[in-house]
C-alpha positions as CSV (number, residue, x, y, z in Angstrom):
1,M,7.8,-22.4,-6.7
2,S,4.8,-22.4,-4.4
3,T,1.3,-23.1,-5.7
4,A,-2.2,-22.8,-4.3
5,T,-5.7,-24.0,-5.5
6,L,-8.7,-21.7,-5.8
7,T,-11.8,-23.0,-4.0
8,S,-15.3,-22.6,-5.4
9,K,-15.8,-19.7,-3.0
10,G,-12.8,-17.8,-4.5
11,Q,-10.5,-18.5,-1.6
12,I,-6.9,-19.7,-1.5
13,T,-4.6,-20.9,1.2
14,I,-1.3,-19.1,1.0
15,P,1.6,-21.6,1.3
16,V,3.5,-21.3,4.6
17,D,6.8,-20.5,2.9
18,V,5.1,-17.5,1.1
19,R,3.5,-16.4,4.4
20,N,6.8,-16.5,6.2
21,A,8.6,-14.6,3.5
22,L,6.0,-11.9,3.5
23,K,5.8,-11.9,7.3
24,V,1.9,-12.1,7.2
25,D,-0.3,-13.9,9.6
26,A,-4.0,-14.5,10.1
27,G,-5.9,-11.2,10.0
28,D,-3.2,-9.3,8.1
29,R,-4.1,-7.4,5.0
30,V,-2.7,-8.1,1.5
31,E,-3.1,-6.3,-1.7
32,F,-3.2,-7.5,-5.3
33,V,-1.5,-4.9,-7.6
34,Q,-1.9,-5.2,-11.3
35,I,1.5,-4.8,-13.0
36,A,0.5,-5.8,-16.5
37,P,-2.6,-7.3,-18.2
38,D,-3.4,-10.7,-16.7
39,R,-0.5,-10.2,-14.2
40,Y,-0.7,-9.2,-10.5
41,E,1.7,-8.8,-7.6
42,F,0.7,-10.1,-4.2
43,V,1.9,-7.5,-1.6
44,A,1.7,-7.6,2.2
45,A,-0.1,-4.4,3.4
46,T,1.0,-4.9,7.0
47,K,3.3,-1.9,7.6
48,D,2.0,0.9,9.8
49,V,1.9,4.4,8.1
50,S,4.4,5.6,10.6
51,A,7.0,3.3,8.9
52,L,6.9,5.8,6.0
53,K,8.4,8.6,8.1
54,G,11.8,9.7,6.7
55,M,11.3,7.8,3.5
56,F,12.3,10.8,1.4
57,G,14.9,12.3,3.7
58,P,14.6,15.6,5.6
59,A,12.2,18.2,4.3
60,K,13.9,20.8,2.1
61,K,11.7,23.6,3.4
62,S,9.2,23.8,6.2
63,V,5.6,24.7,5.3
64,S,3.1,26.0,7.8
65,L,-0.4,24.6,8.2
66,E,-1.8,28.0,7.2
67,D,0.3,28.0,4.0
68,M,-1.0,24.5,3.1
69,Q,-4.6,25.5,3.7
70,A,-4.1,28.7,1.5
71,A,-2.6,26.6,-1.3
72,I,-5.5,24.1,-1.2
73,A,-8.1,26.9,-1.2
74,Q,-6.3,28.6,-4.1
75,R,-6.2,25.4,-6.2
76,G,-9.8,24.6,-5.3
77,A,-10.9,28.1,-6.5
78,A,-8.9,27.7,-9.7
79,A,-10.5,24.4,-10.5
80,R,-14.0,25.9,-10.6
């Protein structure tokens, strides 16, 4: 198990084995995700949004930009 010490400025140094496992380097973003009270997950936020492409498989049906805009306008009008 890796440990780190919190400084008086609220900073920690991430142990090298953890950095290597998460494939993070200086300047990379990380997120702290609360998974339960008093419990957080430390997650590397280094993937580009284009990495999400194809995550859910091919689209079941194609929707035009005009249809999307109409649906947004309809929901917006219904919310008033």
